[in-house]
C-alpha positions as CSV (number, residue, x, y, z in Angstrom):
1,M,149.9,-59.9,77.3
2,S,148.7,-63.4,79.2
3,Q,149.2,-63.9,82.5
4,D,151.6,-67.2,81.9
5,I,153.8,-64.9,79.6
6,K,153.8,-62.0,82.8
7,D,154.8,-64.7,85.1
8,V,157.5,-65.7,83.6
9,M,158.7,-62.1,82.9
10,N,158.3,-61.5,86.7
11,I,160.7,-64.6,87.8
12,R,163.6,-63.1,89.7
13,D,165.5,-66.5,91.0
14,V,166.2,-69.5,88.9
15,K,167.5,-72.3,90.8
16,I,169.4,-74.8,88.9
17,K,169.9,-78.5,90.4
18,D,173.1,-79.7,89.6
19,L,172.7,-83.3,87.8
20,T,176.4,-84.1,87.3
21,A,178.7,-86.8,88.7
22,N,181.0,-86.3,91.8
23,P,184.2,-86.2,90.3
24,A,186.2,-86.5,93.6
25,P,186.3,-90.4,93.5
26,L,188.2,-90.2,90.1
27,G,190.5,-87.6,91.0
28,L,191.1,-89.4,94.7
29,M,191.5,-92.7,93.0
30,G,193.7,-91.6,90.5
31,F,196.3,-90.1,93.0
32,G,195.6,-92.8,95.4
33,M,196.3,-95.6,93.5
34,T,199.6,-94.2,91.5
35,T,201.1,-93.1,95.0
36,V,200.9,-96.7,96.2
37,L,202.6,-98.0,93.3
38,L,205.1,-95.3,93.4
39,N,206.1,-95.8,97.1
40,I,206.1,-99.5,96.8
41,H,209.2,-98.4,94.7
42,N,210.1,-95.8,97.0
43,A,210.0,-98.7,99.8
44,G,212.8,-100.8,97.6
45,F,210.3,-103.6,96.6
46,Y,211.0,-102.9,92.6
47,P,212.7,-100.6,90.3
48,M,210.7,-97.5,88.7
49,D,209.7,-98.9,85.5
50,A,207.3,-98.1,82.9
51,M,204.2,-99.7,85.0
52,I,205.0,-96.5,87.3
53,L,205.5,-93.8,85.1
54,S,202.5,-95.0,82.9
55,M,199.9,-94.8,86.2
56,G,201.6,-91.4,86.8
57,F,201.0,-90.2,83.4
58,F,197.5,-91.5,82.7
59,Y,195.8,-92.0,86.0
60,G,197.7,-90.0,88.5
61,G,198.1,-87.2,85.9
62,I,195.2,-86.7,83.3
63,A,192.5,-88.2,85.0
64,Q,193.4,-86.2,88.2
65,V,193.0,-82.8,85.8
66,I,189.5,-84.3,84.3
67,A,188.7,-84.3,87.8
68,G,190.1,-81.0,88.5
69,L,188.1,-79.6,85.5
70,M,184.7,-81.0,86.3
71,E,185.0,-79.8,90.2
72,W,185.5,-76.4,88.7
73,K,182.0,-77.0,86.8
74,K,180.7,-77.9,90.0
75,G,182.0,-74.3,91.6
76,N,184.4,-76.4,93.8
77,T,187.6,-74.2,94.2
78,F,189.1,-76.5,96.4
79,G,188.8,-79.7,94.4
80,T,189.7,-77.6,91.4
81,T,193.0,-76.8,92.7
82,A,194.0,-79.8,94.3
83,F,193.0,-82.2,91.4
84,T,194.8,-79.9,88.6
85,S,197.7,-79.2,90.8
86,Y,198.0,-82.7,91.9
87,G,197.7,-84.2,88.3
88,L,200.1,-81.7,86.7
89,F,202.4,-82.9,89.6
90,W,202.0,-86.4,88.4
91,L,202.7,-85.2,84.6
92,S,205.7,-82.9,85.5
93,L,207.4,-86.0,87.6
94,V,207.0,-88.3,84.5
95,G,208.7,-85.6,82.9
96,I,211.6,-85.5,85.3
97,N,212.1,-88.8,84.8
98,L,211.8,-89.2,81.4
99,L,213.4,-86.1,79.8
100,P,216.8,-87.0,81.1
101,K,216.9,-90.5,79.2
102,I,216.2,-88.8,75.9
103,D,219.6,-88.2,73.7
104,N,221.1,-84.5,74.2
105,Y,218.7,-84.1,77.2
106,T,220.7,-86.1,79.7
107,A,222.2,-83.2,81.5
108,L,218.7,-82.0,82.4
109,K,218.6,-84.4,85.2
110,P,217.9,-82.6,88.4
111,A,220.4,-82.5,91.3
112,S,219.5,-84.0,94.8
113,I,219.4,-80.6,96.1
114,A,217.0,-79.1,93.3
115,F,214.7,-82.2,93.6
116,A,214.6,-81.9,97.2
117,A,213.6,-78.4,96.4
118,Y,210.8,-79.3,93.9
119,L,209.5,-82.2,96.6
120,F,209.5,-79.4,99.5
121,M,207.6,-76.6,97.5
122,W,204.9,-79.6,96.8
123,G,204.9,-80.2,100.6
124,L,204.4,-76.6,101.6
125,F,201.4,-76.4,98.8
126,T,200.0,-79.6,100.4
127,L,200.1,-78.1,103.9
128,Y,198.0,-75.2,103.3
129,M,195.6,-77.5,101.2
130,F,195.6,-79.2,104.8
131,V,194.4,-76.4,106.3
132,A,191.4,-76.4,103.8
133,T,190.4,-79.6,104.7
134,L,189.6,-78.6,108.4
135,K,186.6,-77.9,106.9
136,G,186.0,-81.1,105.7
137,S,185.6,-84.9,106.1
138,R,188.1,-86.5,108.6
139,A,188.9,-89.0,106.2
140,L,190.2,-86.1,103.6
141,Q,192.4,-84.6,106.6
142,V,193.8,-87.5,107.0
143,V,195.0,-87.9,103.1
144,F,196.1,-84.4,103.3
145,L,198.2,-84.1,106.2
146,A,199.6,-88.0,105.5
147,L,200.8,-86.6,101.9
148,A,202.3,-83.4,103.2
149,I,204.4,-85.6,105.7
150,L,205.3,-87.8,102.6
151,F,206.5,-84.7,100.5
152,F,208.9,-83.1,103.5
153,L,210.2,-86.8,104.0
154,L,210.7,-86.9,100.4
155,A,212.3,-83.6,100.5
156,A,214.7,-84.5,103.1
157,G,215.3,-88.0,101.9
158,N,216.8,-86.3,98.6
159,Y,218.5,-83.7,100.4
160,L,220.4,-85.6,102.6
161,G,220.9,-88.4,100.1
162,S,219.6,-90.9,102.9
163,A,218.0,-94.1,101.6
164,S,216.9,-94.7,105.0
165,I,214.5,-91.6,105.4
166,L,213.1,-92.2,101.4
167,K,212.6,-96.1,102.5
168,I,210.5,-94.3,105.5
169,A,209.1,-92.2,102.9
170,G,208.0,-95.2,100.7
171,Y,206.0,-96.9,103.5
172,E,204.4,-93.8,104.8
173,G,203.5,-93.2,101.3
174,I,201.7,-96.6,100.5
175,F,199.5,-95.4,104.0
176,T,198.9,-92.2,102.2
177,G,197.6,-93.8,98.8
178,L,195.9,-96.3,100.5
179,A,193.8,-93.2,102.6
180,A,193.3,-91.6,99.3
181,F,191.8,-94.9,98.1
182,Y,189.7,-95.5,101.2
183,T,188.1,-91.9,101.2
184,A,187.3,-92.3,97.0
185,M,185.7,-95.8,97.7
186,G,183.8,-94.3,100.9
187,Q,182.5,-91.5,98.6
188,V,181.3,-94.1,95.8
189,L,179.8,-97.0,98.0
190,N,177.9,-94.2,100.4
191,E,176.6,-92.6,97.1
192,S,176.0,-96.0,95.5
193,Y,173.9,-97.1,98.8
194,G,172.4,-93.8,99.9
195,R,173.6,-94.3,103.3
196,K,176.8,-94.1,105.0
197,I,178.6,-97.5,104.3
198,I,182.0,-96.2,105.1
199,P,182.8,-93.9,107.2
200,L,184.8,-90.6,106.6
């Protein structure tokens, strides 16, 4: 047996370099842009329409699920859980808005208390995810804390039937979406230039 073959047979550890792209900016942009557009509506500037629902379905929903699957490939449990979950949140939100508009399904429109419970549970989930970000960047901490506050404001506004709270939530949601947008662009630009262009 040649020495080369013996050397190959004696290899115990193989290191594999991950050459795949960072999927986090895709997920953060899908979340951020869609959140800004929805919350401009919540702040009272325009009605719910096909633009918001389409962004929710395609960019907020499908793009984030794709980002979550890419994070799974990279072995990132946090990224997988966050992006896949929030992608499915957007898809479920589109379903909640569209299903009651179909003939014979109008009775499926959730009551305010049921919708408040839905939003509260997403707030609770986000609060736990925020705790996980304490090991990450400051920018990501801001995104998740702001998102938890947004969900709780939306839950309170729907539970109490308060237009004022929902309007406040709209402005807070615009901030949340822009924070995610900033974080995504920071990751893209810092990687592109190979140095810190945007502090995270």
